[in-house]
C-alpha atoms as a printed R data frame, in Angstrom:
   type eleno elety resid chain resno      x      y      z
1  ATOM     1    CA   MET     A     1  9.966 20.855 -5.126
2  ATOM     2    CA   ALA     A     2  9.132 23.429 -3.232
3  ATOM     3    CA   LEU     A     3  9.839 24.645  0.093
4  ATOM     4    CA   PRO     A     4  8.138 26.369  2.039
5  ATOM     5    CA   GLN     A     5  9.261 30.051  2.418
6  ATOM     6    CA   GLY     A     6 10.322 31.905  5.121
7  ATOM     7    CA   GLU     A     7  9.527 27.778  6.525
8  ATOM     8    CA   GLY     A     8 13.134 26.116  8.206
9  ATOM     9    CA   SER     A     9 15.781 27.151  9.063
10 ATOM    10    CA   VAL     A    10 19.435 28.884  7.190
11 ATOM    11    CA   THR     A    11 22.583 27.529  7.235
12 ATOM    12    CA   ARG     A    12 25.502 29.943  5.813
13 ATOM    13    CA   SER     A    13 28.997 30.153  4.448
14 ATOM    14    CA   ARG     A    14 31.250 31.597  2.418
15 ATOM    15    CA   ALA     A    15 30.600 29.490  0.018
16 ATOM    16    CA   ALA     A    16 26.923 27.898  0.591
17 ATOM    17    CA   ALA     A    17 23.802 29.204  1.687
18 ATOM    18    CA   ARG     A    18 21.730 26.031  2.708
19 ATOM    19    CA   ARG     A    19 17.680 26.414  3.628
20 ATOM    20    CA   ILE     A    20 15.968 22.719  5.600
21 ATOM    21    CA   ALA     A    21 13.055 22.955  6.247
22 ATOM    22    CA   SER     A    22 11.029 19.983  8.074
23 ATOM    23    CA   LEU     A    23  8.353 18.358  5.393
24 ATOM    24    CA   HIS     A    24  5.991 16.707  8.492
25 ATOM    25    CA   THR     A    25  6.766 13.360  6.923
26 ATOM    26    CA   ARG     A    26 10.261 14.395  5.171
27 ATOM    27    CA   ILE     A    27 13.788 17.227  5.125
28 ATOM    28    CA   ALA     A    28 14.348 18.481  2.155
29 ATOM    29    CA   ILE     A    29 17.471 20.765  2.422
30 ATOM    30    CA   ARG     A    30 18.145 23.420 -1.051
31 ATOM    31    CA   ASP     A    31 20.631 25.715 -2.167
32 ATOM    32    CA   SER     A    32 19.206 29.383 -1.313
33 ATOM    33    CA   ARG     A    33 21.372 31.193 -3.423
34 ATOM    34    CA   ASP     A    34 20.016 29.306 -6.201
35 ATOM    35    CA   ARG     A    35 16.649 27.892 -6.448
36 ATOM    36    CA   THR     A    36 16.546 26.685 -9.817
37 ATOM    37    CA   ARG     A    37 18.618 23.347 -7.836
38 ATOM    38    CA   THR     A    38 16.130 20.143 -7.497
39 ATOM    39    CA   PRO     A    39 16.340 19.853 -2.957
40 ATOM    40    CA   LEU     A    40 17.633 16.709 -1.715
41 ATOM    41    CA   SER     A    41 14.482 15.009  0.240
42 ATOM    42    CA   PHE     A    42 15.466 12.056  3.022
43 ATOM    43    CA   PRO     A    43 12.675 10.600  5.322
44 ATOM    44    CA   SER     A    44 12.770 12.689  9.372
45 ATOM    45    CA   GLU     A    45 13.930  9.987 10.204
46 ATOM    46    CA   ALA     A    46 16.629  8.975  8.574
47 ATOM    47    CA   PHE     A    47 17.467 12.631  9.189
48 ATOM    48    CA   THR     A    48 17.351 12.490 12.957
49 ATOM    49    CA   ALA     A    49 19.402  9.656 12.539
50 ATOM    50    CA   PHE     A    50 22.266 11.219 10.994
51 ATOM    51    CA   ILE     A    51 22.659 14.355 12.159
52 ATOM    52    CA   MET     A    52 22.467 12.429 16.151
53 ATOM    53    CA   ASN     A    53 25.198 10.683 14.665
54 ATOM    54    CA   LEU     A    54 27.632 13.533 13.600
55 ATOM    55    CA   LYS     A    55 26.261 15.469 16.574
56 ATOM    56    CA   THR     A    56 28.093 12.129 19.043
57 ATOM    57    CA   ASP     A    57 30.665 11.872 16.727
58 ATOM    58    CA   GLY     A    58 29.126  7.982 15.369
59 ATOM    59    CA   ARG     A    59 29.798  7.341 19.114
60 ATOM    60    CA   PRO     A    60 26.560  5.791 20.770
61 ATOM    61    CA   GLU     A    61 25.099  7.971 22.899
62 ATOM    62    CA   THR     A    62 26.045  5.336 26.258
63 ATOM    63    CA   ALA     A    63 29.951  5.957 25.192
64 ATOM    64    CA   ARG     A    64 29.595 10.042 25.518
């Protein structure tokens, strides 16, 4: 799966760089330093729920 060039966001740390792209119904994540590795792909709804869970530390929205 190829990610669109110039689209998405890049996250960098000393150890890794990742590119995240929205592909309409899926979110794809790849290592931007090693493009030979296969990207990970998740349904958009599942990825959004995962990120929201990280932001709320696993607590329901009303428990903030």
